[in-house]
C-alpha positions in Angstrom: -6.4 21.8 11.9 -5.8 18.0 12.2 -2.8 15.9 11.5 -3.9 12.4 10.3 -1.0 10.6 8.5 -3.5 8.2 6.9 -5.6 10.9 5.3 -5.1 10.8 1.5 -5.4 14.5 1.1 -2.7 15.0 3.8 -0.5 12.4 2.2 -0.8 14.2 -1.2 0.7 17.3 0.3 1.4 17.2 4.1 3.7 20.2 4.2 1.0 22.9 5.0 -0.1 20.7 7.9 3.5 20.3 9.0 4.0 24.1 9.1 0.9 24.5 11.2 2.1 21.8 13.6 5.6 23.4 13.9 4.1 26.9 14.6 1.0 26.1 16.6 1.3 22.6 18.0 4.9 21.5 18.2 3.8 18.7 20.6 0.8 17.6 18.7 -1.8 15.1 20.1 -4.2 13.0 18.0 -6.4 11.3 20.7 -8.6 9.5 18.1 -5.8 7.6 16.4 -3.7 7.6 19.6 -0.4 9.3 19.1 1.7 12.4 19.8 3.9 14.0 17.2 7.1 16.1 17.3 7.6 18.3 14.2 10.3 20.9 14.9 13.8 20.0 13.8 15.6 20.4 17.2 12.9 18.4 19.0 13.0 15.6 16.4 16.8 15.5 16.5 17.0 15.4 20.2 14.5 12.6 20.4 16.6 10.6 18.0 19.6 11.2 20.2 17.7 10.3 23.4 17.1 6.6 22.7 16.7 5.8 26.4 13.6 8.0 26.6 12.2 7.6 23.1 12.1 3.8 22.7 12.0 1.9 19.5 11.0 -1.6 20.8 7.3 -1.0 20.2 7.8 -0.8 16.5 8.3 2.0 13.9 4.6 2.7 12.9 1.5 4.2 14.5 -0.5 1.0 13.9 -0.1 -1.7 16.5 1.4 -4.7 14.6 3.4 -7.6 15.7 6.9 -6.3 16.3 9.7 -8.4 14.8 13.2 -8.7 16.3 14.8 -6.3 13.9 17.1 -3.2 14.2 14.4 -0.6 13.8 12.4 -2.2 16.6 15.0 -3.0 19.2 16.5 -1.0 22.0 19.8 -1.3 23.8 21.4 -3.5 24.9 20.1 -5.9 22.2 20.2 -3.2 19.5 23.9 -2.6 20.1 25.1 -6.1 19.1 22.5 -6.5 16.4 23.7 -3.3 14.8 27.3 -4.2 15.3 26.8 -7.4 13.4 24.8 -6.0 10.6 27.0 -2.9 10.2 29.9 -5.1 9.2 28.0 -5.7 5.9 27.6 -2.1 5.0 31.1 -0.7 5.4 32.2 2.3 3.2 34.6 0.0 1.3 31.9 -2.6 0.7 29.4 0.0 -0.5 32.0 1.7 -2.8 32.8 -1.6 -4.4 29.1 -1.9 -5.5 29.2 1.1 -7.8 30.1 -0.7 -11.0 27.2 -3.2 -10.4 24.8 -0.4 -9.6 25.8 1.5 -12.7 25.6 -1.6 -14.9 22.0 -2.3 -13.8 21.0 1.4 -14.3 22.6 1.4 -17.7 20.8 -1.8 -18.8 17.4 -0.5 -17.8 17.8 2.9 -19.5 19.4 1.5 -22.7 16.5 -1.0 -23.0 14.0 1.9 -22.6 15.7 4.0 -25.3 13.9 2.3 -28.2 10.5 2.6 -26.5 11.1 6.2 -25.8 9.4 5.9 -22.4 10.0 4.7 -18.9 8.0 4.3 -15.7 10.5 5.5 -13.1 8.8 3.7 -10.2 8.0 0.4 -11.8 11.0 0.0 -14.1 13.9 2.0 -12.7 13.6 3.4 -9.2 11.9 0.3 -7.9 13.9 -2.2 -10.0 17.5 -0.9 -9.4 17.6 -1.0 -5.6 15.7 -4.3 -5.4 18.2 -6.0 -7.7 21.1 -4.6 -5.8 19.9 -5.5 -2.3 18.5 -8.9 -3.4 22.0 -9.8 -4.9 23.6 -8.7 -1.6 21.2 -10.7 0.5 21.5 -13.9 -1.6 17.9 -13.9 -2.8 17.4 -16.1 -5.9 16.3 -14.4 -9.0 12.9 -16.1 -9.2 12.0 -14.8 -5.7 12.9 -11.2 -6.2 9.9 -9.8 -8.0 7.4 -11.7 -5.7 9.2 -10.3 -2.7 9.2 -6.8 -4.1 5.4 -6.9 -4.6 4.9 -8.3 -1.1 7.1 -5.6 0.4 5.0 -3.0 -1.4 1.8 -4.6 -0.1 3.1 -4.6 3.5 3.3 -0.8 3.4 0.3 -0.1 1.2 -2.8 1.5 2.9 -4.9 2.3 -0.1 -7.0 -0.1 -2.2 -8.2 -2.9 0.0 -11.0 -3.2 2.5 -8.7 -3.9 5.5 -5.3 -2.5 4.6 -3.7 -3.5 7.9 -4.8 -7.1 7.6 -3.6 -7.2 4.0 -0.2 -5.7 5.1 0.2 -8.4 7.8 -0.8 -11.2 5.3 1.9 -9.9 2.9 4.5 -9.8 5.7 3.6 -13.4 6.6 4.0 -14.5 3.0 7.4 -12.7 2.7 8.5 -14.4 5.9 7.6 -17.9 4.5 9.6 -17.3 1.3 12.6 -15.9 3.2 12.5 -18.8 5.7 12.9 -21.2 2.9 15.8 -19.2 1.5 17.5 -19.1 4.9 17.1 -22.9 5.3 18.7 -23.4 1.9 21.6 -21.1 2.9 22.0 -23.0 6.2 22.5 -26.2 4.2 24.4 -24.7 1.3 26.2 -21.5 2.4 27.0 -18.9 -0.2 28.9 -15.6 -0.5 26.0 -13.3 0.6 24.5 -11.5 3.6 22.1 -14.3 4.4 25.0 -16.7 4.9 27.0 -14.1 6.9 24.1 -13.5 9.2 23.8 -17.2 9.8 27.5 -17.7 10.6 28.9 -14.4 12.0 29.2 -13.6 15.7 29.9 -10.5 17.7 30.7 -9.7 21.4 28.0 -7.7 23.2 28.5 -4.9 25.8 28.9 -7.6 28.5 31.5 -9.5 26.7 29.2 -12.3 25.7 29.5 -13.8 22.2 26.3 -13.4 20.3 25.0 -14.7 17.0 21.7 -14.8 15.2 19.6 -17.9 15.1 18.0 -18.9 11.7 14.7 -17.6 13.1 16.3 -14.2 13.8 17.9 -14.0 10.4 14.6 -14.1 8.5 13.1 -10.9 9.9 16.5 -9.1 9.5 16.4 -10.1 5.8 12.9 -8.8 5.6 14.0 -5.5 7.1 17.1 -5.1 4.9 15.1 -6.0 1.8 12.3 -3.5 2.5 14.7 -0.7 3.7 17.1 -1.5 0.8 14.6 -0.9 -2.0 11.3 0.7 -0.8 12.6 4.1 0.4 15.3 4.4 -2.4 12.6 3.7 -5.0 10.4 6.5 -3.7 13.4 8.8 -3.3 14.4 8.4 -6.9 10.9 9.2 -8.1 10.5 12.1 -5.8 13.8 13.5 -7.1 12.7 13.1 -10.8 9.6 15.2 -9.9 11.8 17.8 -8.3 14.0 18.1 -11.3 10.9 18.4 -13.5 9.7 21.4 -11.5 13.2 22.9 -11.2 14.5 22.6 -14.7 17.3 25.2 -14.2 18.8 23.0 -11.6 18.4 19.9 -13.8 20.5 21.8 -16.4 23.2 22.5 -13.8 23.4 18.8 -12.9 23.7 17.8 -16.6 26.5 20.3 -17.0 28.3 19.4 -13.7 28.0 15.8 -12.4 29.9 16.8 -9.2 26.7 18.6 -8.1 24.7 15.3 -8.0 25.7 14.2 -4.4 24.5 17.6 -3.0 21.3 17.2 -5.0 20.7 13.8 -3.5 20.9 15.4 0.0 18.5 18.1 -1.0 16.1 15.4 -2.3 16.3 13.7 1.1 15.5 16.9 2.9 12.9 18.3 0.5 10.6 15.3 0.1 11.9 12.4 2.2 10.4 9.0 1.5 10.3 8.1 5.2 8.0 10.7 6.7 8.0 9.7 10.3 9.6 7.3 12.7 7.6 5.7 15.6 8.8 5.8 19.2 7.3 5.0 22.6 7.8 6.8 26.0 7.5 4.9 29.2 7.6 8.0 31.4 6.1 11.5 31.3 8.0 13.8 28.9 7.4 17.6 28.9 8.2 19.8 25.9 7.0 23.3 25.2 4.9 23.2 28.3 3.0 20.2 27.1 3.4 16.8 28.9 3.3 13.6 26.9 2.1 11.0 29.4 3.9 7.7 30.1 3.1 4.8 27.9 2.3 6.9 24.8 3.1 6.5 21.1 5.2 9.4 19.8 6.1 9.9 16.2 9.1 11.9 15.0 7.9 13.6 11.9 10.9 13.7 9.5 9.1 15.5 6.7 8.1 18.3 9.1 11.6 18.6 10.7 13.3 18.9 7.4 11.1 21.8 6.4 11.6 23.7 9.7 12.3 27.4 8.8 14.1 27.8 12.1 16.9 25.7 10.6 16.4 25.8 6.8 15.9 29.1 4.9 13.0 29.0 2.5 12.6 25.2 3.2 9.8 24.7 0.6 12.2 25.5 -2.2 14.3 22.8 -3.8 17.9 24.0 -4.0 20.8 21.8 -4.9 23.1 24.6 -3.7 21.6 24.6 -0.2 24.2 24.2 2.5 23.4 22.4 5.7 25.4 20.2 8.0 22.6 17.6 8.8 19.1 16.5 8.2 17.0 13.7 9.5 16.0 12.0 6.2 17.8 8.8 7.4 17.0 9.2 11.1 19.8 10.0 13.5 21.7 8.6 16.5 21.8 4.9 17.1 18.9 4.2 14.7 20.5 6.1 11.8 19.7 4.0 8.7 22.3 1.3 8.4 21.9 1.4 4.6 22.2 5.1 4.2 25.4 5.0 2.2 24.0 2.4 -0.2 20.8 4.5 -0.8 23.0 7.6 -1.5 25.1 5.6 -3.9 22.1 4.1 -5.8 20.3 7.5 -6.0 23.4 9.3 -7.2 24.2 6.7 -9.9 20.5 6.6 -10.9 20.5 10.3 -11.7 23.9 10.4 -13.3 22.9 7.7 -15.8 19.4 9.1 -16.4 20.5 12.7 -17.0 23.4 11.6 -19.2 21.1 9.7 -21.6 17.8 11.6 -21.3 18.5 15.2 -20.2 15.2 16.5 -21.6 12.8 14.0 -20.2 9.2 15.0 -19.6 6.4 13.6 -17.5 4.4 11.4 -19.8 0.9 10.6 -18.3 -1.3 10.3 -15.2 0.6 9.9 -11.9 -0.8 8.0 -9.0 0.3 8.4 -5.4 1.2 5.4 -3.2 -0.7 5.6 0.1 1.1 4.0 3.0 1.6 4.3 6.7 4.9 6.2 6.8 6.5 6.2 3.4 5.7 9.0 0.9 6.0 8.4 -2.8 4.4 7.5 -6.0 3.1 4.2 -7.4 3.9 5.2 -10.9 5.8 7.9 -12.8 5.7 7.7 -16.6 8.4 9.6 -18.5 8.8 10.6 -22.2 12.5 10.2 -22.5 13.2 12.1 -25.7 10.2 14.5 -26.1 11.8 16.3 -29.0 11.4 13.2 -31.1 
């Protein structure tokens, strides 16, 4: 058996391949594409925690692309002060204060869909809601939001063009140009937003040196926050809608008891996580399970496989909102734990609370297409019939 993350059949259902890897090849090597993969939960978790061995500075993907100066692609000591500065923007209090805004956006979308009786979860709800929230936080003007969302999708897409990597890079360049203009405008006319804060804030690094971002550094950080702030949450919401279509008894429980929704969100993150792997690099030999990964090798930590490891999770293929576990790696772990994890949890929780309150009997309404990307698993559309009884 082979593990090729770019293969469309594998992307449609990677979990049988993941099981084979965990059982037969826990340190898997694909020499043709050029990577090693860890798939067991304990191995993936320990690699996340050993940031000195499993480096992030070579970028998060298998493909070799230009690596921007962003959180996901930096190592300590630079990573420490970058994260310290950005984490100020995502405190528990700041995230909690966003709930009324998130709920209002979700409500507006769903109420507008009521008369039509149908809704595309990906295009109109799961993709729209987190993009509007993160764009507002970042200070992105309304007219730039939809173009930037489309460009962000293109930068991850690996499906329908002759040279998907070149198209992804072109989309990233175009996003950079738009955001550079926004940053320049914020530099001249500061606002009450993250872009302005990143331009003006400073922190002290591990050596006691005061650090701040240059305008050139702010742009890629905005790109990172924008993509992370909407892309994975959009896919997570859609994946969760599918789960509750398959497991209708659990949908009924959530409708009856809203307090179960946070646990359901954690199970969605475990059961079908939008981020399927995180890329790392080793500069020295690493031996695991009697297999040596040689120095200067790409290693991917396969989140989707780790979260289905039956050594840790009982009957992992089943979706169970009552499952009890103390941790998963759906948002990574360690120093590279997703800085926006609390925001994604809030948005997903509210999205399901509002959807189930209005349309508890929704049904799938038409053909569904999968989005093929490098490391994000999800759908490109998900049509729903909101009130099928009517």
